[in-house]
C-alpha positions as CSV (number, residue, x, y, z in Angstrom):
1,M,59.4,50.9,54.7
2,T,60.8,54.0,56.1
3,Q,62.0,56.7,53.8
4,P,65.9,56.7,53.4
5,K,67.7,59.9,54.9
6,V,70.4,61.5,52.6
7,L,72.6,64.2,54.0
8,I,73.8,66.7,51.4
9,V,77.2,68.4,52.5
10,D,77.8,71.1,49.8
11,D,78.1,74.9,50.0
12,D,76.1,75.5,46.9
13,E,72.8,76.7,47.6
14,D,71.5,76.1,44.0
15,L,72.6,72.4,44.3
16,H,70.9,72.0,47.6
17,T,67.6,73.1,46.0
18,L,68.1,71.0,43.0
19,Y,69.0,67.8,44.9
20,S,66.2,68.3,47.2
21,L,63.6,68.6,44.5
22,Y,64.6,65.5,42.9
23,L,65.3,63.4,45.9
24,Q,62.2,64.2,47.8
25,G,60.3,63.2,44.4
26,E,62.0,59.8,45.0
27,S,60.6,59.5,48.6
28,M,63.8,60.4,50.3
29,I,64.2,62.7,53.3
30,I,67.0,65.4,52.7
31,C,69.1,67.1,55.2
32,H,71.6,70.0,54.2
33,A,74.8,71.1,55.6
34,H,76.9,74.1,54.1
35,N,80.2,72.9,55.2
36,G,82.0,69.8,57.0
37,I,81.5,71.3,60.4
38,Q,77.6,71.5,60.0
39,G,77.8,68.1,58.3
40,L,79.4,66.4,61.2
41,E,76.9,67.9,63.5
42,L,74.0,66.6,61.4
43,V,75.5,63.3,60.9
44,M,75.3,62.7,64.7
45,K,71.8,64.4,65.1
46,E,70.0,62.9,62.0
47,K,71.8,59.5,61.3
48,P,71.7,59.5,57.6
49,D,71.5,56.5,55.5
50,L,73.8,58.0,53.0
51,I,76.0,61.3,52.4
52,V,76.6,63.2,49.2
53,L,79.8,65.1,49.8
54,D,81.4,68.0,48.0
55,M,85.1,68.3,48.4
56,I,85.6,72.0,48.2
57,M,83.9,74.1,51.0
58,P,84.7,76.8,53.4
59,E,85.4,76.2,57.1
60,M,85.9,72.5,56.8
61,D,86.4,70.8,53.4
62,G,85.2,67.5,52.2
63,E,88.5,65.7,52.9
64,E,88.8,66.9,56.5
65,F,84.9,65.9,57.0
66,F,85.4,62.4,55.6
67,V,88.6,61.8,57.9
68,K,86.9,63.0,61.0
69,L,83.6,61.0,60.3
70,R,85.6,57.8,59.8
71,T,88.0,58.3,62.4
72,E,86.8,60.5,65.4
73,K,83.1,59.9,64.9
74,K,83.9,56.1,63.9
75,I,81.1,56.2,61.4
76,T,82.1,53.8,58.9
77,G,78.7,52.1,57.8
78,V,77.3,55.0,56.0
79,P,78.1,55.1,52.3
80,V,79.4,58.4,50.9
81,I,79.0,59.6,47.2
82,I,81.6,62.4,46.6
83,A,80.8,65.1,44.2
84,S,83.7,66.9,43.0
85,V,85.4,68.8,40.2
86,N,88.3,66.3,40.6
87,D,87.7,62.6,40.1
88,K,91.0,61.7,41.9
89,L,90.5,61.2,45.6
90,P,93.0,62.1,48.1
91,D,94.9,59.0,49.5
92,R,93.5,59.6,53.1
93,I,89.9,59.2,51.9
94,T,90.9,56.1,49.7
95,E,92.4,54.4,52.7
96,L,89.5,55.1,55.0
97,G,87.1,53.5,52.4
98,N,83.3,53.1,52.0
99,V,83.2,55.8,49.2
100,Y,80.4,54.4,47.1
101,A,81.1,56.6,44.1
102,V,82.9,59.6,42.8
103,L,80.9,61.8,40.6
104,K,82.8,64.4,38.7
105,K,81.0,67.8,38.4
106,P,79.2,68.5,36.4
107,F,77.0,65.5,36.3
108,T,73.4,64.9,35.6
109,I,70.9,64.7,38.5
110,E,69.7,61.4,37.0
111,T,73.2,60.0,37.6
112,L,73.1,61.2,41.2
113,V,69.8,59.6,41.7
114,G,70.7,56.4,40.3
115,K,74.0,56.1,42.3
116,I,72.0,56.9,45.6
117,K,69.5,54.4,44.9
118,E,72.2,51.8,44.0
119,A,74.0,52.7,47.3
120,L,70.9,52.4,49.4
121,A,69.9,49.2,47.8
122,Q,73.3,47.6,48.6
123,K,73.2,48.8,52.2
124,K,70.0,46.8,52.9
């Protein structure tokens, strides 16, 4: 079985390190983007199985990333877990769909790992 690839789109370097340590320990391949622009480039290049998306980032925020992902790039099958300080999603994201979960920061790494595993299991 191939290792699932998870794209983390978040501008917090400490979270990238934390997520990587835990997810690599769960036999997942991790890709990082520090804003939505980098995230869109990596989605096309790396073809992740799942995306963990922060909503507040410089250059291109999570909402704009999500809308471009679903409409311009037409990538609808990749589940997204949104990690945000706000648990209320903008209407545009809700309408475009395929948000597997919304995790309100702060949350435990165990919660994130559990949601990622659930989403990947459902995708198969």
